[in-house]
N, CA, C and O of each residue as an XYZ file, in Angstrom:
436
protein
N      -0.738      1.345     62.312
C       0.180      2.414     62.234
C      -0.115      3.417     62.120
O      -1.080      3.812     61.465
N       0.579      4.005     62.677
C       0.011      5.359     63.119
C       1.275      6.273     62.443
O       2.443      5.918     62.597
N       0.994      7.198     61.862
C       1.385      8.543     60.827
C       2.162      9.883     61.487
O       1.701     10.942     61.912
N       2.943      9.596     61.430
C       3.651     10.768     62.085
C       3.865     12.654     61.135
O       4.058     12.821     59.931
N       3.800     13.209     61.682
C       3.584     14.581     60.786
C       5.497     15.042     61.095
O       6.109     15.151     62.158
N       6.036     15.241     59.430
C       7.178     15.367     59.434
C       7.441     16.450     60.343
O       8.597     16.591     60.741
N       6.543     17.235     60.729
C       7.322     18.191     61.610
C       7.174     18.067     62.835
O       7.117     19.042     63.585
N       7.107     17.114     63.144
C       7.427     16.551     64.541
C       8.790     15.994     64.787
O       9.064     15.015     64.092
N       9.546     16.333     65.479
C      11.073     16.323     66.266
C      11.165     15.466     67.867
O      10.791     15.764     69.001
N      11.719     14.527     67.390
C      11.968     13.943     68.266
C      13.245     14.714     68.933
O      14.156     15.213     68.273
N      13.147     14.724     70.448
C      14.228     15.658     70.884
C      14.687     14.594     72.226
O      14.004     13.717     72.754
N      15.904     14.971     72.502
C      16.777     14.735     74.131
C      16.209     15.273     75.071
O      15.891     16.359     74.587
N      15.816     15.260     76.221
C      15.512     15.826     77.606
C      16.786     16.233     77.615
O      17.004     17.438     77.492
N      17.922     15.269     77.770
C      19.031     16.193     78.713
C      19.714     17.109     78.358
O      20.448     17.657     79.181
N      19.657     17.626     76.739
C      20.005     18.573     75.529
C      19.211     19.871     76.535
O      19.982     20.786     76.824
N      18.157     19.971     76.926
C      17.260     20.809     77.504
C      17.925     20.926     79.198
O      17.811     21.988     79.811
N      18.341     20.188     79.579
C      18.669     20.548     80.827
C      20.081     20.829     80.571
O      20.429     20.782     81.751
N      20.981     21.042     80.045
C      22.262     21.548     80.182
C      22.763     22.486     80.825
O      23.752     22.437     81.557
N      22.012     23.501     80.544
C      22.654     24.636     80.193
C      21.414     25.626     81.963
O      21.760     26.688     82.480
N      20.562     25.081     82.253
C      20.112     25.527     83.297
C      20.209     24.350     84.840
O      20.113     24.461     86.062
N      20.479     23.153     83.723
C      21.018     21.824     85.707
C      19.275     21.308     85.850
O      19.073     20.289     86.510
N      17.897     22.135     85.134
C      17.096     21.136     85.194
C      15.896     21.800     84.331
O      15.389     22.917     84.221
N      15.686     20.293     83.685
C      14.600     19.890     82.489
C      13.314     21.571     82.580
O      13.095     22.327     81.633
N      12.737     21.680     83.939
C      11.819     22.302     84.354
C      11.748     23.977     84.318
O      10.823     24.762     84.110
N      13.160     24.146     84.619
C      13.326     25.424     84.278
C      13.755     25.925     82.770
O      13.707     27.094     82.386
N      14.218     24.701     81.935
C      14.235     25.044     80.798
C      13.464     25.544     79.747
O      13.745     26.402     78.909
N      12.001     24.589     79.984
C      10.908     24.591     79.475
C      10.363     25.832     79.699
O       9.594     26.419     78.938
N      10.925     26.362     81.143
C       9.863     27.389     81.157
C      10.288     28.978     80.976
O       9.648     30.007     81.193
N      12.218     28.659     80.276
C      12.725     29.866     79.649
C      12.303     29.505     78.375
O      11.712     30.469     77.889
N      12.326     28.789     77.792
C      11.569     28.578     76.220
C      10.396     28.908     76.243
O      10.303     29.533     75.187
N       9.306     28.932     76.764
C       7.767     29.422     76.961
C       7.616     30.547     77.203
O       6.685     31.112     76.629
N       8.370     31.232     78.039
C       8.517     32.836     78.046
C       9.427     33.270     76.536
O       8.932     34.223     75.934
N      10.439     32.772     76.031
C      11.031     33.095     74.732
C       9.887     33.036     73.607
O       9.672     34.000     72.873
N       9.202     31.887     73.529
C       8.383     31.852     72.910
C       6.792     32.961     72.894
O       6.215     33.524     71.964
N       6.550     32.906     74.169
C       5.523     34.384     74.071
C       5.912     35.776     73.622
O       5.181     36.554     73.010
N       7.412     36.027     74.083
C       8.151     37.301     73.281
C       8.224     36.777     72.065
O       7.419     37.391     71.366
N       8.735     36.015     71.490
C       8.468     35.967     69.803
C       7.124     35.925     69.517
O       6.757     36.769     68.699
N       6.313     35.209     69.942
C       4.694     35.551     69.505
C       4.368     36.971     69.099
O       3.823     37.350     68.062
N       4.914     37.843     70.358
C       4.029     38.961     70.624
C       4.847     39.968     69.463
O       4.335     40.931     68.893
N       6.299     39.451     69.281
C       6.595     40.478     68.304
C       6.473     40.065     66.835
O       6.874     40.699     65.859
N       5.674     38.564     66.866
C       5.142     38.570     65.229
C       4.057     38.998     65.278
O       3.757     39.551     64.220
N       2.935     39.026     66.354
C       1.741     39.850     66.232
C       1.746     41.179     65.859
O       1.000     41.809     65.110
N       2.891     41.561     66.627
C       2.845     43.462     66.209
C       3.587     43.979     65.229
O       3.511     45.177     64.956
N       4.720     42.808     64.319
C       4.644     43.418     63.323
C       3.426     42.620     62.271
O       4.207     41.965     61.581
N       2.552     42.403     61.932
C       1.808     41.621     61.385
C       0.697     42.448     61.590
O      -0.065     42.913     60.743
N       0.688     42.556     62.575
C      -0.779     44.003     62.407
C      -0.282     45.271     62.385
O      -1.210     46.070     62.261
N       0.944     45.879     62.463
C       1.438     46.762     61.637
C       1.175     47.051     59.882
O       0.670     47.867     59.111
N       1.960     45.662     59.911
C       1.748     45.655     57.894
C       0.586     45.677     57.490
O       0.370     46.530     56.630
N      -0.616     44.784     57.918
C      -1.712     44.933     57.979
C      -2.612     46.430     58.161
O      -3.705     46.856     57.790
N      -2.000     46.694     58.583
C      -3.068     48.320     59.358
C      -2.594     49.233     58.206
O      -3.331     50.170     57.898
N      -1.430     49.052     57.537
C      -1.051     49.593     56.509
C      -1.816     49.651     55.074
O      -1.671     50.485     54.180
N      -2.433     48.837     55.107
C      -3.757     48.156     53.828
C      -4.859     48.920     54.320
O      -5.460     49.679     53.560
N      -5.288     48.751     55.914
C      -6.280     49.397     56.339
C      -6.979     50.418     55.862
O      -6.547     51.563     55.728
N      -8.542     49.869     55.477
C      -9.698     50.849     55.095
C     -10.628     51.270     55.793
O     -11.004     50.369     56.543
N     -11.468     52.642     55.992
C     -12.294     52.311     57.215
C     -13.923     52.809     56.033
O     -14.194     53.520     55.066
N     -14.530     51.914     56.919
C     -15.847     50.890     56.307
C     -16.349     52.018     57.096
O     -15.556     52.553     57.871
N     -17.727     52.522     57.001
C     -19.073     53.086     57.991
C     -19.596     51.603     57.956
O     -20.020     51.283     59.066
N     -19.701     50.540     56.967
C     -20.451     49.465     57.398
C     -19.673     48.563     58.326
O     -18.499     48.932     58.306
N     -19.824     47.659     59.031
C     -19.362     46.917     59.927
C     -19.494     45.637     59.373
O     -18.565     44.836     59.479
N     -20.589     45.328     58.764
C     -21.069     43.540     57.794
C     -19.274     43.886     57.170
O     -18.292     43.350     57.685
N     -19.198     44.880     55.986
C     -18.225     44.442     54.879
C     -17.154     44.996     55.013
O     -16.888     46.198     55.018
N     -16.103     43.551     55.195
C     -14.966     43.424     55.199
C     -13.716     43.559     54.146
O     -13.175     42.501     53.823
N     -13.273     44.643     53.648
C     -12.426     44.245     52.721
C     -11.072     43.713     52.711
O     -10.239     44.516     53.132
N     -10.649     42.648     52.367
C      -9.310     42.218     51.993
C      -8.515     42.348     50.849
O      -8.707     41.435     50.046
N      -7.500     43.368     50.432
C      -6.937     43.184     49.412
C      -5.847     41.967     48.885
O      -5.250     41.370     49.781
N      -5.666     41.715     47.968
C      -4.593     41.238     47.873
C      -3.320     40.796     48.767
O      -2.839     39.691     49.019
N      -2.888     42.431     49.232
C      -1.679     42.151     49.768
C      -1.860     41.874     50.913
O      -0.937     41.249     51.435
N      -2.772     42.115     51.570
C      -3.435     41.409     53.204
C      -3.193     40.235     53.435
O      -2.620     39.897     54.470
N      -3.641     39.258     52.379
C      -3.931     37.726     51.866
C      -2.461     37.327     52.023
O      -2.193     36.331     52.696
N      -1.591     37.974     51.500
C       0.073     37.287     50.996
C       0.805     38.099     52.083
O       2.017     37.896     52.151
N       0.435     38.710     52.675
C       1.002     38.924     54.219
C       0.292     38.395     55.528
O       0.686     38.563     56.682
N      -0.369     38.000     55.281
C      -1.136     36.795     56.301
C      -0.903     35.625     56.273
O      -0.818     35.017     57.341
N      -0.695     34.830     54.800
C       0.037     33.873     54.392
C       1.347     33.896     54.422
O       2.045     32.891     54.283
N       1.687     34.822     54.569
C       3.362     34.404     54.592
C       3.677     34.213     56.298
O       4.731     33.715     56.694
N       2.706     34.639     57.129
C       2.994     34.814     58.424
C       2.324     33.491     58.889
O       2.635     33.151     60.031
N       1.483     32.700     58.236
C       0.970     31.677     58.438
C       1.860     30.455     58.043
O       1.479     29.295     58.198
N       2.812     30.726     57.632
C       4.024     29.931     56.928
C       5.184     29.871     57.727
O       5.941     28.935     57.472
N       5.598     30.865     58.891
C       6.404     31.323     59.204
C       6.957     29.870     60.474
O       6.031     29.361     61.106
N       8.264     29.378     60.716
C       7.777     28.416     62.032
C       7.381     28.909     63.438
O       7.958     29.885     63.918
N       6.473     28.300     64.066
C       5.874     28.502     65.283
C       6.757     28.992     66.113
O       7.920     28.588     66.121
N       6.251     30.045     67.020
C       6.851     30.552     68.126
C       7.755     29.606     68.757
O       8.960     29.796     68.922
N       6.768     28.059     69.270
C       7.679     27.500     70.438
C       9.185     26.786     69.376
O      10.286     26.674     69.914
N       9.013     26.461     68.192
C       9.807     25.924     67.701
C      11.116     26.728     67.473
O      12.197     26.141     67.534
N      11.038     28.164     67.192
C      11.560     29.438     67.097
C      12.638     29.270     68.680
O      13.809     28.895     68.737
N      11.764     29.680     69.764
C      12.937     29.132     71.030
C      13.072     27.984     71.197
O      13.832     28.140     72.153
N      13.005     26.946     71.111
C      13.323     26.065     71.036
C      15.079     25.845     70.351
O      16.093     25.644     71.020
N      14.980     25.957     68.962
C      15.915     25.825     68.567
C      16.804     27.640     69.250
O      17.959     27.559     69.666
N      16.578     28.081     69.251
C      17.257     29.593     69.904
C      17.798     29.403     70.782
O      18.905     29.940     70.824
N      17.362     28.519     72.041
C      17.555     27.665     73.489
C      18.581     26.564     72.904
O      19.269     26.271     73.881
N      18.838     26.131     72.270
C      19.368     24.832     72.279
C      20.751     25.365     71.504
O      21.830     24.832     71.761
N      20.656     26.297     70.677
C      22.343     27.063     70.397
C      22.556     27.733     70.875
O      23.451     28.457     70.439
N      21.963     28.044     72.091
C      22.091     28.983     73.233
C      22.369     30.922     72.904
O      23.162     31.859     72.994
N      21.206     30.555     72.548
C      20.647     31.912     71.559
C      20.395     32.854     72.815
O      20.625     34.051     72.638
N      20.004     32.495     73.905
C      19.033     33.011     75.096
C      19.650     33.023     76.377
O      19.870     32.133     77.198
N      19.860     34.151     76.352
C      20.656     34.711     78.333
C      19.318     34.289     79.188
O      18.172     34.715     79.334
N      20.315     32.958     79.776
C      19.173     33.064     81.536
C      19.752     33.308     82.657
O      20.723     32.859     83.268
N      18.852     34.228     82.837
C      19.512     34.486     84.577
C      18.248     34.351     85.554
O      17.071     34.530     85.241
N      18.885     33.907     87.121
C      17.701     33.521     87.550
C      17.478     34.702     88.454
O      18.621     35.071     88.725
N      16.543     35.576     89.131
C      16.976     36.877     89.981
C      17.029     36.254     91.183
O      17.305     37.111     92.021
N      16.883     35.043     91.754
C      17.115     34.670     93.379
C      18.528     34.221     93.282
O      19.000     34.510     94.381
N      19.691     33.534     92.384
C      20.883     33.404     92.119
C      21.699     35.362     92.293
O      22.528     35.735     93.124
N      21.233     35.942     91.506
C      21.800     37.407     91.326
C      21.834     37.791     92.854
O      22.901     37.808     93.467
N      20.837     38.044     93.345
C      20.755     38.140     94.456
C      21.523     37.879     95.600
O      22.174     38.670     96.283
N      21.322     36.342     95.757
C      22.333     35.755     96.572
C      23.691     36.278     96.290
O      24.353     36.759     97.210
N      24.158     36.217     95.062
C      25.705     36.916     94.955
C      25.925     38.176     95.316
O      27.066     38.450     95.689
N      25.040     39.090     95.298
C      25.060     40.673     95.725
C      25.182     40.402     96.819
O      26.372     40.521     97.110
N      24.338     39.945     98.018
C      24.582     39.942     99.104
C      25.754     39.418     99.970
O      26.173     39.832    101.051
N      26.332     37.980     98.882
C      27.156     37.439     99.764
C      28.864     37.964     99.242
O      29.828     37.202     99.311
N      28.943     39.362     98.746
C      29.984     39.720     98.310
C      30.169     40.770     99.464
O      31.175     41.480     99.497
């Protein structure tokens, strides 16, 4: 008997196709949004850790203080960017636009 992680969620693929009409296009949109979220979180984390950075002449010595460790642990416990992107997409919080369709609409006017 296989043990399934409680963090695994079974999803209906038809839910993904509702907004775009295509499952693959939806996955591409979710992927791009997950990358955006990931970059944003990484920038936040780096800026918060930079506040505690100390310059050391010896490269072998790395000093980490308690605040840095707590901040890192906080970000590790956050939901993964992919999960956040999926939830945003399914809740229709992600604006989906297709440049090809926009140019076709402009030329037909």
